N, C-alpha and C positions, 0 to 999 in steps of 0.2 A: 171560200170553201168549195171544193170540187163536187160535182154531182156524185162521183163514186163515194166520197166520204159521206155526203148527205144521205145517200140511199142506205148506207150501212148504219147510220145512226138509228134508224127505226128498226133495223133487222138484227140488232144485237141479241144473240141467243141466251144471254145471261141478264138477270135482273139484279140491280143493286138497290138495297133499301136506302131510305134517307139517312139512317144512321151510318151505313157503310160509306155512302158518298161523302158525308161530312167528315168521317175519319180519313178517307183517302185524300180529300182536299187539304186537311190539316197536315197529313204526312207530306204531301207535295210541297207545302209551304215550309214545314219544319226541316225537311231533308234537302231542300233546295235542289229538287230533281232537275238534272241538266236538260237543256233544250234538245228536242228530238227523242226524249225518253217518254215512255208511257207506262201504264199499268199492264203487266203481263198476267194473264189468267190462263191456266192450263193444268195439265196432269203430267205425272211422271211415274215410272214404275218404282215400286217400293212401298214402304209403310206396312202397317199391321195387316191390312186387308188386300194388298196387291197394288193399289194405285194411291198416289198422294196428290193433293192439290198444290199448284204453284200460284203464288200471289206475290208480286214484287215489281219493282220498277226496272225497266230494261229498254233497249233499243229495238226497233222493229226489225224483224228478220224476213228473209225472202219468202217463206211459206206462211207468213202471218196474214190474217185479215185484221183490219183496223176499224174500230168502232169509236164514235165520239159520244160520250155520255157526260152531259152537263159540262162540256168543255174539256173533259179528260180523255186523252187517247187511250184506248184499251186495245191491247194486242192479244191475239189468240191464234195459235197454230191451227191451220185449217183441219188437220187430222184430229184435233182434240174436240171438235164440235160435237161429235157423236157421244162423248162422255159428259158434255157440259150443257147441252141444249136444255133450256127450261130451268136451269139452276138459279137459285136466289142466293146472293151474298149479303149477309147481314153483319152487324157489328154489335157486340154486347159490351157494355161498360158498367158492370156491376161490381159489388164488393168481392164476390167469389169467382166470378168469371169476367175476363176482359179479353176480347179478341174477335177476329172474324169467324163467322159461322157459315158453313156451306150447306144449304138445303137443296139436295140434288135428287130429282125424281128418277134419275137413271141409275142410282146406286142401289144394288140389290142387297147390300149389307154395308154397314159402316163400323168403324172402330170407336171405342170410347174416347179416343183422342180428338175426334171430330175432323181430322185432316186426312184420314185414310178411308178408302172405300173399295168395294169391288163392284163390277158391272158384268152382267151376264151377256 
């Protein structure tokens, strides 16, 4: 592992709970994610509140930072850091709710869907 990757392991601006990491690892196994792909975390315009979260498997792009979290490559566009720093990604597996939850201290308001937010 290169020093660049090692230093980014400790500097990841996003925290994944144990539940989220377990689900991500299961998805990597179930979906047979191709070599060179990692988990993309980011934002895009749209959604009820102005911005929506991106969470999916993708290849690394030129403007991405890469972080290694428990052996999983996590890609994030450098420009998205200001919206995501300090965010916690959790996973709920209940009878009424199942899915990833984003707890973002940078969101000034969120939508009831849980995947859309606005930031001042």
